[in-house]
Steps between C-alpha positions, in 0.01 A plus 500: 500500500560832670831605655537489878464857630534406865844421638592377845841658560647589836734788584811284455380391153467865398847577644652220291324622186605860566860397563512295179358790300757740647782259411368465145466877470859535616622260233297679235633835621857372467431383145360842412801672662731283291337614180214257433219740417263262324134591505410163652739558791364850562142367497586222743675744735198731490266208573711388799511854640123539460437171682738590783315832528163324526636270772641800688172691476306210655714490813350630821741729681460512876579791726508508880171581670667772707603681183872490580720388213775258593763469230723205444490175317 
């Protein structure tokens, strides 16, 4: 058997995954700040950050057609 390389995820699914990864990274960051500097923890933190970066880089950022930037949230 071969692994499934095609996933059917919607935007909300990706948001949930991204949010969970950020929460896990926050917990790992707290552990590191409190003195846990194990190699396994550092590797896991690096892996999470790399994955969050790949998700971020796949996002499509839209800008207004008239070229005017409108700030805000």
